[in-house]
TORLODO-558094 format. One record per residue (C-alpha): residue number from 1; x, y, z; residue in three letters. Coordinates in nm, 3 decimals. Layout:
<nodes>
<num: NUM	east: X	north: Y	up: Z	residuo: ALA>
...
</nodes>
This chain:
<nodes>
<num: 1	east: -1.275	north: 2.613	up: -0.245	residuo: MET>
<num: 2	east: -1.523	north: 2.771	up: -0.479	residuo: SER>
<num: 3	east: -1.566	north: 2.637	up: -0.824	residuo: LEU>
<num: 4	east: -1.442	north: 2.874	up: -1.098	residuo: VAL>
<num: 5	east: -1.673	north: 2.756	up: -1.379	residuo: ARG>
<num: 6	east: -1.954	north: 2.509	up: -1.419	residuo: GLY>
<num: 7	east: -1.857	north: 2.152	up: -1.416	residuo: ASN>
<num: 8	east: -1.770	north: 1.987	up: -1.728	residuo: SER>
<num: 9	east: -1.713	north: 1.644	up: -1.623	residuo: LEU>
<num: 10	east: -1.876	north: 1.351	up: -1.766	residuo: ARG>
<num: 11	east: -1.992	north: 1.017	up: -1.590	residuo: LYS>
<num: 12	east: -1.783	north: 0.712	up: -1.706	residuo: VAL>
<num: 13	east: -1.830	north: 0.352	up: -1.610	residuo: GLY>
<num: 14	east: -1.500	north: 0.197	up: -1.474	residuo: LEU>
<num: 15	east: -1.581	north: -0.176	up: -1.550	residuo: SER>
<num: 16	east: -1.441	north: -0.138	up: -1.913	residuo: HIS>
<num: 17	east: -1.112	north: -0.031	up: -1.784	residuo: TYR>
<num: 18	east: -1.093	north: -0.234	up: -1.466	residuo: VAL>
<num: 19	east: -1.175	north: -0.579	up: -1.667	residuo: TYR>
<num: 20	east: -1.003	north: -0.509	up: -1.991	residuo: ARG>
<num: 21	east: -0.688	north: -0.297	up: -1.933	residuo: HIS>
<num: 22	east: -0.514	north: -0.353	up: -1.603	residuo: TYR>
<num: 23	east: -0.201	north: -0.514	up: -1.614	residuo: LEU>
<num: 24	east: -0.052	north: -0.518	up: -1.274	residuo: PHE>
<num: 25	east: -0.236	north: -0.778	up: -1.052	residuo: VAL>
<num: 26	east: -0.276	north: -1.144	up: -1.056	residuo: SER>
<num: 27	east: -0.174	north: -1.176	up: -1.407	residuo: GLN>
<num: 28	east: -0.138	north: -1.557	up: -1.377	residuo: SER>
<num: 29	east: -0.504	north: -1.585	up: -1.313	residuo: LYS>
<num: 30	east: -0.617	north: -1.418	up: -1.634	residuo: ARG>
<num: 31	east: -0.523	north: -1.389	up: -1.998	residuo: PRO>
<num: 32	east: -0.275	north: -1.148	up: -2.093	residuo: ARG>
<num: 33	east: -0.409	north: -0.811	up: -2.238	residuo: ILE>
<num: 34	east: -0.209	north: -0.540	up: -2.392	residuo: GLY>
<num: 35	east: 0.141	north: -0.524	up: -2.524	residuo: PRO>
<num: 36	east: 0.386	north: -0.826	up: -2.551	residuo: PRO>
<num: 37	east: 0.463	north: -0.990	up: -2.200	residuo: ARG>
<num: 38	east: 0.749	north: -0.820	up: -2.028	residuo: ALA>
<num: 39	east: 1.003	north: -1.048	up: -1.861	residuo: THR>
<num: 40	east: 0.992	north: -0.843	up: -1.522	residuo: ASN>
<num: 41	east: 0.788	north: -0.607	up: -1.333	residuo: PHE>
<num: 42	east: 0.982	north: -0.296	up: -1.434	residuo: LYS>
<num: 43	east: 0.983	north: -0.390	up: -1.802	residuo: GLU>
<num: 44	east: 0.590	north: -0.450	up: -1.768	residuo: GLN>
<num: 45	east: 0.549	north: -0.112	up: -1.627	residuo: LEU>
<num: 46	east: 0.755	north: 0.061	up: -1.883	residuo: ILE>
<num: 47	east: 0.565	north: -0.107	up: -2.167	residuo: MET>
<num: 48	east: 0.227	north: -0.050	up: -2.031	residuo: SER>
<num: 49	east: -0.015	north: 0.199	up: -2.176	residuo: GLU>
<num: 50	east: -0.279	north: 0.154	up: -1.900	residuo: SER>
<num: 51	east: -0.241	north: 0.201	up: -1.555	residuo: PHE>
<num: 52	east: -0.562	north: 0.099	up: -1.394	residuo: VAL>
<num: 53	east: -0.403	north: -0.212	up: -1.208	residuo: GLY>
<num: 54	east: -0.141	north: 0.039	up: -1.082	residuo: LEU>
<num: 55	east: -0.398	north: 0.268	up: -0.954	residuo: ALA>
<num: 56	east: -0.597	north: -0.003	up: -0.795	residuo: GLU>
<num: 57	east: -0.287	north: -0.128	up: -0.607	residuo: ALA>
<num: 58	east: -0.198	north: 0.217	up: -0.467	residuo: LEU>
<num: 59	east: -0.543	north: 0.340	up: -0.377	residuo: LEU>
<num: 60	east: -0.526	north: 0.165	up: -0.021	residuo: PRO>
<num: 61	east: -0.193	north: 0.339	up: 0.060	residuo: SER>
<num: 62	east: -0.318	north: 0.682	up: -0.084	residuo: VAL>
<num: 63	east: -0.642	north: 0.655	up: 0.124	residuo: LEU>
<num: 64	east: -0.433	north: 0.563	up: 0.455	residuo: ALA>
<num: 65	east: -0.205	north: 0.846	up: 0.385	residuo: ALA>
<num: 66	east: -0.517	north: 1.073	up: 0.352	residuo: GLY>
<num: 67	east: -0.655	north: 0.947	up: 0.682	residuo: ALA>
<num: 68	east: -0.313	north: 1.015	up: 0.853	residuo: LYS>
<num: 69	east: -0.301	north: 1.362	up: 0.725	residuo: THR>
<num: 70	east: -0.651	north: 1.435	up: 0.836	residuo: MET>
<num: 71	east: -0.570	north: 1.292	up: 1.180	residuo: HIS>
<num: 72	east: -0.302	north: 1.563	up: 1.213	residuo: TYR>
<num: 73	east: -0.528	north: 1.823	up: 1.037	residuo: PHE>
<num: 74	east: -0.791	north: 1.782	up: 1.291	residuo: ARG>
<num: 75	east: -0.567	north: 1.754	up: 1.612	residuo: THR>
<num: 76	east: -0.298	north: 2.003	up: 1.516	residuo: GLY>
<num: 77	east: 0.057	north: 1.936	up: 1.462	residuo: VAL>
<num: 78	east: 0.389	north: 2.125	up: 1.527	residuo: GLU>
<num: 79	east: 0.582	north: 2.270	up: 1.247	residuo: THR>
<num: 80	east: 0.961	north: 2.265	up: 1.173	residuo: GLU>
<num: 81	east: 1.144	north: 2.453	up: 0.894	residuo: THR>
<num: 82	east: 1.369	north: 2.249	up: 0.648	residuo: LYS>
<num: 83	east: 1.717	north: 2.383	up: 0.520	residuo: ALA>
<num: 84	east: 1.541	north: 2.532	up: 0.233	residuo: ASP>
<num: 85	east: 1.319	north: 2.742	up: 0.445	residuo: GLY>
<num: 86	east: 0.992	north: 2.546	up: 0.368	residuo: SER>
<num: 87	east: 0.765	north: 2.400	up: 0.645	residuo: PRO>
<num: 88	east: 0.749	north: 2.039	up: 0.720	residuo: VAL>
<num: 89	east: 0.535	north: 1.866	up: 0.981	residuo: THR>
<num: 90	east: 0.480	north: 1.502	up: 1.110	residuo: LEU>
<num: 91	east: 0.195	north: 1.461	up: 0.864	residuo: ALA>
<num: 92	east: 0.428	north: 1.508	up: 0.576	residuo: ASP>
<num: 93	east: 0.668	north: 1.241	up: 0.722	residuo: GLN>
<num: 94	east: 0.390	north: 1.001	up: 0.816	residuo: ALA>
<num: 95	east: 0.216	north: 1.016	up: 0.501	residuo: ALA>
<num: 96	east: 0.544	north: 0.973	up: 0.302	residuo: GLU>
<num: 97	east: 0.631	north: 0.672	up: 0.493	residuo: GLU>
<num: 98	east: 0.288	north: 0.510	up: 0.417	residuo: ILE>
<num: 99	east: 0.319	north: 0.592	up: 0.044	residuo: LEU>
<num: 100	east: 0.668	north: 0.450	up: 0.019	residuo: LEU>
<num: 101	east: 0.562	north: 0.132	up: 0.160	residuo: GLU>
<num: 102	east: 0.269	north: 0.114	up: -0.073	residuo: GLY>
<num: 103	east: 0.478	north: 0.176	up: -0.368	residuo: LEU>
<num: 104	east: 0.733	north: -0.086	up: -0.270	residuo: SER>
<num: 105	east: 0.454	north: -0.342	up: -0.273	residuo: ARG>
<num: 106	east: 0.276	north: -0.212	up: -0.593	residuo: ALA>
<num: 107	east: 0.593	north: -0.132	up: -0.802	residuo: ALA>
<num: 108	east: 0.890	north: -0.324	up: -0.673	residuo: PRO>
<num: 109	east: 1.215	north: -0.215	up: -0.782	residuo: GLY>
<num: 110	east: 1.082	north: 0.115	up: -0.958	residuo: VAL>
<num: 111	east: 1.286	north: 0.415	up: -0.813	residuo: PRO>
<num: 112	east: 1.100	north: 0.661	up: -0.598	residuo: VAL>
<num: 113	east: 1.191	north: 1.023	up: -0.549	residuo: VAL>
<num: 114	east: 1.016	north: 1.163	up: -0.247	residuo: ALA>
<num: 115	east: 1.016	north: 1.507	up: -0.114	residuo: GLU>
<num: 116	east: 1.106	north: 1.433	up: 0.250	residuo: GLU>
<num: 117	east: 1.338	north: 1.158	up: 0.165	residuo: SER>
<num: 118	east: 1.528	north: 1.402	up: -0.059	residuo: MET>
<num: 119	east: 1.543	north: 1.652	up: 0.209	residuo: SER>
<num: 120	east: 1.708	north: 1.382	up: 0.424	residuo: ALA>
<num: 121	east: 1.959	north: 1.318	up: 0.142	residuo: GLY>
<num: 122	east: 1.821	north: 0.999	up: 0.023	residuo: LYS>
<num: 123	east: 1.848	north: 1.012	up: -0.359	residuo: VAL>
<num: 124	east: 1.775	north: 0.681	up: -0.546	residuo: PRO>
<num: 125	east: 1.966	north: 0.563	up: -0.858	residuo: ASN>
<num: 126	east: 1.750	north: 0.719	up: -1.128	residuo: LEU>
<num: 127	east: 1.630	north: 0.513	up: -1.436	residuo: GLU>
<num: 128	east: 1.411	north: 0.634	up: -1.732	residuo: ASP>
<num: 129	east: 1.121	north: 0.525	up: -1.544	residuo: THR>
<num: 130	east: 1.062	north: 0.641	up: -1.162	residuo: PHE>
<num: 131	east: 0.813	north: 0.781	up: -0.949	residuo: PHE>
<num: 132	east: 0.778	north: 1.117	up: -0.789	residuo: LEU>
<num: 133	east: 0.599	north: 1.154	up: -0.451	residuo: VAL>
<num: 134	east: 0.487	north: 1.450	up: -0.257	residuo: ASP>
<num: 135	east: 0.321	north: 1.332	up: 0.049	residuo: PRO>
<num: 136	east: 0.160	north: 1.665	up: 0.143	residuo: LEU>
<num: 137	east: 0.166	north: 1.924	up: -0.123	residuo: ASP>
<num: 138	east: 0.013	north: 2.273	up: 0.025	residuo: GLY>
<num: 139	east: 0.173	north: 2.230	up: 0.368	residuo: THR>
<num: 140	east: 0.115	north: 2.606	up: 0.419	residuo: ARG>
<num: 141	east: -0.237	north: 2.549	up: 0.365	residuo: GLU>
<num: 142	east: -0.250	north: 2.260	up: 0.598	residuo: PHE>
<num: 143	east: -0.074	north: 2.464	up: 0.863	residuo: ILE>
<num: 144	east: -0.322	north: 2.757	up: 0.817	residuo: ASN>
<num: 145	east: -0.611	north: 2.521	up: 0.843	residuo: ARG>
<num: 146	east: -0.729	north: 2.545	up: 0.489	residuo: ARG>
<num: 147	east: -0.841	north: 2.239	up: 0.306	residuo: ASN>
<num: 148	east: -0.643	north: 2.282	up: -0.004	residuo: GLU>
<num: 149	east: -0.385	north: 2.030	up: 0.045	residuo: PHE>
<num: 150	east: -0.313	north: 1.720	up: -0.140	residuo: THR>
<num: 151	east: -0.135	north: 1.376	up: -0.162	residuo: ILE>
<num: 152	east: 0.057	north: 1.314	up: -0.479	residuo: ASN>
<num: 153	east: 0.209	north: 1.023	up: -0.670	residuo: ILE>
<num: 154	east: 0.334	north: 1.081	up: -1.037	residuo: GLY>
<num: 155	east: 0.509	north: 0.823	up: -1.260	residuo: LEU>
<num: 156	east: 0.765	north: 0.946	up: -1.502	residuo: ILE>
<num: 157	east: 0.877	north: 0.773	up: -1.819	residuo: ARG>
<num: 158	east: 1.142	north: 0.916	up: -2.050	residuo: ASP>
<num: 159	east: 1.131	north: 1.251	up: -1.870	residuo: LYS>
<num: 160	east: 0.757	north: 1.278	up: -1.912	residuo: ARG>
<num: 161	east: 0.461	north: 1.219	up: -1.651	residuo: PRO>
<num: 162	east: 0.257	north: 0.939	up: -1.762	residuo: ILE>
<num: 163	east: 0.040	north: 0.862	up: -1.460	residuo: PHE>
<num: 164	east: -0.075	north: 1.055	up: -1.168	residuo: GLY>
<num: 165	east: -0.293	north: 1.020	up: -0.845	residuo: ILE>
<num: 166	east: -0.399	north: 1.320	up: -0.634	residuo: ILE>
<num: 167	east: -0.586	north: 1.284	up: -0.327	residuo: PHE>
<num: 168	east: -0.756	north: 1.608	up: -0.148	residuo: ALA>
<num: 169	east: -0.847	north: 1.428	up: 0.180	residuo: PRO>
<num: 170	east: -0.994	north: 1.739	up: 0.347	residuo: ALA>
<num: 171	east: -1.214	north: 1.777	up: 0.033	residuo: LEU>
<num: 172	east: -1.277	north: 1.410	up: -0.009	residuo: SER>
<num: 173	east: -1.182	north: 1.439	up: -0.358	residuo: GLN>
<num: 174	east: -0.957	north: 1.194	up: -0.561	residuo: LEU>
<num: 175	east: -0.809	north: 1.250	up: -0.905	residuo: TYR>
<num: 176	east: -0.626	north: 0.993	up: -1.112	residuo: LEU>
<num: 177	east: -0.510	north: 0.871	up: -1.456	residuo: THR>
<num: 178	east: -0.648	north: 0.540	up: -1.614	residuo: LEU>
<num: 179	east: -0.451	north: 0.596	up: -1.936	residuo: ALA>
<num: 180	east: -0.256	north: 0.846	up: -2.116	residuo: ASP>
<num: 181	east: -0.577	north: 0.985	up: -2.244	residuo: ASP>
<num: 182	east: -0.836	north: 0.916	up: -1.959	residuo: HIS>
<num: 183	east: -0.845	north: 1.107	up: -1.629	residuo: ALA>
<num: 184	east: -1.122	north: 1.063	up: -1.370	residuo: ILE>
<num: 185	east: -1.235	north: 1.258	up: -1.048	residuo: SER>
<num: 186	east: -1.424	north: 1.075	up: -0.781	residuo: ALA>
<num: 187	east: -1.548	north: 1.154	up: -0.415	residuo: PRO>
<num: 188	east: -1.342	north: 0.968	up: -0.168	residuo: LEU>
<num: 189	east: -1.397	north: 0.989	up: 0.200	residuo: ASP>
<num: 190	east: -1.053	north: 0.981	up: 0.386	residuo: PRO>
<num: 191	east: -1.223	north: 0.794	up: 0.677	residuo: ASP>
<num: 192	east: -1.338	north: 0.502	up: 0.448	residuo: ALA>
<num: 193	east: -1.202	north: 0.174	up: 0.551	residuo: GLU>
<num: 194	east: -1.132	north: 0.052	up: 0.194	residuo: THR>
<num: 195	east: -1.165	north: 0.176	up: -0.165	residuo: CYS>
<num: 196	east: -1.135	north: 0.033	up: -0.506	residuo: SER>
<num: 197	east: -1.181	north: 0.173	up: -0.855	residuo: LEU>
<num: 198	east: -1.496	north: -0.014	up: -0.904	residuo: GLN>
<num: 199	east: -1.647	north: 0.132	up: -0.607	residuo: GLY>
<num: 200	east: -1.576	north: 0.483	up: -0.715	residuo: LEU>
<num: 201	east: -1.857	north: 0.709	up: -0.838	residuo: ASN>
<num: 202	east: -1.622	north: 0.861	up: -1.105	residuo: ALA>
<num: 203	east: -1.654	north: 1.133	up: -1.343	residuo: ASP>
<num: 204	east: -1.439	north: 1.181	up: -1.656	residuo: ARG>
<num: 205	east: -1.242	north: 1.498	up: -1.682	residuo: MET>
<num: 206	east: -1.179	north: 1.694	up: -2.002	residuo: ARG>
<num: 207	east: -1.029	north: 2.036	up: -2.020	residuo: THR>
<num: 208	east: -1.230	north: 2.332	up: -2.152	residuo: SER>
<num: 209	east: -1.297	north: 2.372	up: -2.513	residuo: ALA>
<num: 210	east: -1.190	north: 2.754	up: -2.505	residuo: LEU>
<num: 211	east: -1.006	north: 2.843	up: -2.804	residuo: ASN>
<num: 212	east: -0.995	north: 3.221	up: -2.821	residuo: ALA>
<num: 213	east: -0.762	north: 3.457	up: -2.631	residuo: GLU>
<num: 214	east: -1.048	north: 3.655	up: -2.473	residuo: SER>
<num: 215	east: -1.242	north: 3.561	up: -2.151	residuo: GLY>
<num: 216	east: -0.992	north: 3.314	up: -2.008	residuo: MET>
<num: 217	east: -1.044	north: 3.176	up: -1.658	residuo: THR>
<num: 218	east: -0.714	north: 3.167	up: -1.478	residuo: ILE>
<num: 219	east: -0.622	north: 2.961	up: -1.163	residuo: VAL>
<num: 220	east: -0.304	north: 3.065	up: -0.970	residuo: ALA>
<num: 221	east: -0.125	north: 3.000	up: -0.652	residuo: SER>
<num: 222	east: -0.275	north: 3.113	up: -0.336	residuo: ARG>
<num: 223	east: 0.073	north: 3.131	up: -0.134	residuo: SER>
<num: 224	east: 0.322	north: 3.192	up: -0.419	residuo: HIS>
<num: 225	east: 0.211	north: 3.502	up: -0.621	residuo: GLY>
<num: 226	east: 0.472	north: 3.702	up: -0.796	residuo: SER>
<num: 227	east: 0.529	north: 4.029	up: -0.990	residuo: GLU>
<num: 228	east: 0.627	north: 3.810	up: -1.292	residuo: ALA>
<num: 229	east: 0.285	north: 3.648	up: -1.293	residuo: LEU>
<num: 230	east: 0.078	north: 3.976	up: -1.246	residuo: GLU>
<num: 231	east: 0.309	north: 4.120	up: -1.536	residuo: ASN>
<num: 232	east: 0.211	north: 3.814	up: -1.761	residuo: TRP>
<num: 233	east: -0.165	north: 3.848	up: -1.670	residuo: LEU>
<num: 234	east: -0.174	north: 4.220	up: -1.754	residuo: ALA>
<num: 235	east: -0.167	north: 4.117	up: -2.129	residuo: ASP>
<num: 236	east: -0.436	north: 3.847	up: -2.097	residuo: VAL>
<num: 237	east: -0.814	north: 3.910	up: -2.122	residuo: ASP>
<num: 238	east: -0.909	north: 3.753	up: -1.793	residuo: VAL>
<num: 239	east: -1.266	north: 3.660	up: -1.739	residuo: ALA>
<num: 240	east: -1.226	north: 3.509	up: -1.390	residuo: GLY>
<num: 241	east: -0.938	north: 3.421	up: -1.152	residuo: ARG>
<num: 242	east: -0.910	north: 3.192	up: -0.837	residuo: ALA>
<num: 243	east: -0.622	north: 3.175	up: -0.624	residuo: ASN>
<num: 244	east: -0.588	north: 2.817	up: -0.469	residuo: ILE>
<num: 245	east: -0.327	north: 2.619	up: -0.307	residuo: GLY>
<num: 246	east: -0.143	north: 2.288	up: -0.403	residuo: SER>
<num: 247	east: -0.159	north: 2.076	up: -0.696	residuo: SER>
<num: 248	east: -0.557	north: 2.132	up: -0.709	residuo: LEU>
<num: 249	east: -0.482	north: 2.393	up: -0.969	residuo: LYS>
<num: 250	east: -0.378	north: 2.115	up: -1.211	residuo: PHE>
<num: 251	east: -0.719	north: 1.957	up: -1.146	residuo: CYS>
<num: 252	east: -0.916	north: 2.263	up: -1.197	residuo: LEU>
<num: 253	east: -0.767	north: 2.276	up: -1.550	residuo: VAL>
<num: 254	east: -0.816	north: 1.909	up: -1.615	residuo: ALA>
<num: 255	east: -1.182	north: 1.945	up: -1.514	residuo: ALA>
<num: 256	east: -1.251	north: 2.230	up: -1.739	residuo: GLY>
<num: 257	east: -1.319	north: 2.480	up: -1.453	residuo: LYS>
<num: 258	east: -1.008	north: 2.695	up: -1.551	residuo: ALA>
<num: 259	east: -0.847	north: 2.742	up: -1.883	residuo: ASP>
<num: 260	east: -0.487	north: 2.832	up: -1.791	residuo: VAL>
<num: 261	east: -0.265	north: 2.791	up: -1.466	residuo: TYR>
<num: 262	east: 0.050	north: 3.010	up: -1.497	residuo: PRO>
<num: 263	east: 0.320	north: 2.959	up: -1.248	residuo: ARG>
<num: 264	east: 0.619	north: 3.180	up: -1.223	residuo: PHE>
<num: 265	east: 0.859	north: 3.085	up: -0.943	residuo: GLY>
<num: 266	east: 1.026	north: 2.774	up: -0.799	residuo: PRO>
<num: 267	east: 0.841	north: 2.445	up: -0.776	residuo: THR>
<num: 268	east: 1.003	north: 2.097	up: -0.735	residuo: MET>
<num: 269	east: 0.922	north: 1.801	up: -0.955	residuo: GLU>
<num: 270	east: 0.729	north: 1.609	up: -0.685	residuo: TRP>
<num: 271	east: 0.492	north: 1.921	up: -0.672	residuo: ASP>
<num: 272	east: 0.391	north: 1.900	up: -1.032	residuo: THR>
<num: 273	east: 0.441	north: 1.537	up: -1.167	residuo: ALA>
<num: 274	east: 0.103	north: 1.398	up: -1.069	residuo: ALA>
<num: 275	east: -0.095	north: 1.698	up: -1.168	residuo: GLY>
<num: 276	east: 0.088	north: 1.733	up: -1.496	residuo: HIS>
<num: 277	east: -0.005	north: 1.363	up: -1.572	residuo: ALA>
<num: 278	east: -0.380	north: 1.438	up: -1.493	residuo: ILE>
<num: 279	east: -0.398	north: 1.759	up: -1.678	residuo: ALA>
<num: 280	east: -0.242	north: 1.582	up: -1.986	residuo: THR>
<num: 281	east: -0.475	north: 1.293	up: -1.973	residuo: ALA>
<num: 282	east: -0.768	north: 1.523	up: -1.961	residuo: ALA>
<num: 283	east: -0.664	north: 1.707	up: -2.283	residuo: GLY>
<num: 284	east: -0.444	north: 1.981	up: -2.160	residuo: GLY>
<num: 285	east: -0.073	north: 2.048	up: -2.216	residuo: VAL>
<num: 286	east: 0.209	north: 2.185	up: -1.998	residuo: VAL>
<num: 287	east: 0.499	north: 2.392	up: -2.108	residuo: THR>
<num: 288	east: 0.783	north: 2.614	up: -1.986	residuo: GLN>
<num: 289	east: 0.674	north: 2.978	up: -2.015	residuo: THR>
<num: 290	east: 0.849	north: 2.990	up: -2.370	residuo: ASP>
<num: 291	east: 0.618	north: 2.703	up: -2.500	residuo: GLY>
<num: 292	east: 0.897	north: 2.443	up: -2.484	residuo: SER>
<num: 293	east: 0.850	north: 2.093	up: -2.332	residuo: PRO>
<num: 294	east: 0.830	north: 2.085	up: -1.941	residuo: PHE>
<num: 295	east: 1.051	north: 1.784	up: -1.858	residuo: LEU>
<num: 296	east: 1.141	north: 1.579	up: -1.560	residuo: TYR>
<num: 297	east: 1.453	north: 1.387	up: -1.410	residuo: GLY>
<num: 298	east: 1.657	north: 1.709	up: -1.359	residuo: LYS>
<num: 299	east: 1.877	north: 1.532	up: -1.107	residuo: LEU>
<num: 300	east: 2.150	north: 1.783	up: -1.176	residuo: GLU>
<num: 301	east: 1.928	north: 2.071	up: -1.055	residuo: LYS>
<num: 302	east: 1.802	north: 1.885	up: -0.747	residuo: GLY>
<num: 303	east: 1.458	north: 1.834	up: -0.918	residuo: PHE>
<num: 304	east: 1.397	north: 2.196	up: -0.931	residuo: LEU>
<num: 305	east: 1.133	north: 2.305	up: -1.190	residuo: ASN>
<num: 306	east: 1.152	north: 2.598	up: -1.435	residuo: PRO>
<num: 307	east: 0.844	north: 2.839	up: -1.450	residuo: SER>
<num: 308	east: 0.576	north: 2.670	up: -1.629	residuo: PHE>
<num: 309	east: 0.207	north: 2.717	up: -1.776	residuo: ILE>
<num: 310	east: -0.060	north: 2.463	up: -1.791	residuo: VAL>
<num: 311	east: -0.290	north: 2.517	up: -2.095	residuo: TRP>
<num: 312	east: -0.641	north: 2.369	up: -2.144	residuo: ASN>
<num: 313	east: -0.521	north: 2.256	up: -2.491	residuo: SER>
<num: 314	east: -0.273	north: 2.273	up: -2.770	residuo: GLU>
<num: 315	east: -0.530	north: 2.478	up: -2.959	residuo: GLY>
<num: 316	east: -0.527	north: 2.768	up: -2.716	residuo: ASN>
<num: 317	east: -0.419	north: 3.072	up: -2.940	residuo: PRO>
<num: 318	east: -0.209	north: 3.221	up: -2.652	residuo: LEU>
<num: 319	east: -0.006	north: 2.921	up: -2.645	residuo: LEU>
<num: 320	east: 0.057	north: 2.984	up: -3.014	residuo: SER>
<num: 321	east: 0.159	north: 3.318	up: -2.946	residuo: ARG>
<num: 322	east: 0.401	north: 3.214	up: -2.693	residuo: VAL>
<num: 323	east: 0.574	north: 2.959	up: -2.917	residuo: ARG>
<num: 324	east: 0.590	north: 3.215	up: -3.177	residuo: ASP>
<num: 325	east: 0.769	north: 3.457	up: -2.957	residuo: GLY>
<num: 326	east: 0.508	north: 3.698	up: -2.993	residuo: LYS>
<num: 327	east: 0.395	north: 3.699	up: -2.610	residuo: ARG>
</nodes>
């Protein structure tokens, strides 16, 4: 994957977050930090404003899922077709099994909506707080031997994504949120035996500072182009464009390498939740194409998303025009 724009990431030490903010592990062994003590794990998760401990607890499972997908990526795997016509492989199923087991340990009792489980008709009883899991986003890229596929975990609270992890194992790259205003990127070898937040050589991600309609860098889907997208772009002053697979498009906006990611066409909530959280934590905003909020928990629609746009910031003048009905 080529970089769209010069890197705008900044180095950040993790010790401040690891030692001062995490709320999820060994609480009995250290003083309580943060909001008033919750009476059970789910209440604690709902009240938390920092997710370092959750990220730490999930990293081993994310790494293991990455290693499993890389095994199939290197050796090859047969492809089946799901009822909705989308492809699925043993890699999807094996990675999801690893992630679900990890979530059951890291966040017991919190509902999980996972892509392959949903395809099998397994729908949990939803609450205000739940996880969305896509064990292999970019299955077409995976099948076609392109390295733009990702592992995704997003956490939803009150219809909005508040935490996300994305791992691109073939690119050895990890993206995650530490808090609602702090997202990081770090190299991570899928063949590593272990990983921890403290061991990451992390960069803080911030979206671009572009605040003009001219000279926008666009990132779009490699496998899901559309006439609606091209019509929308016809009225945009595009300085550069990259077509990339999977949730990596969210990460490019979060890292300041692209300004806007428009998506016209169907996606599912598990495709977008983790990337949405990361882009928002880096300073971005995700809306429907009319500028209205992009929300989650659409059980009545089978978790189907409307078309959406990822913007570098609320200050993007094109977003203002969209909201004013002038675009």
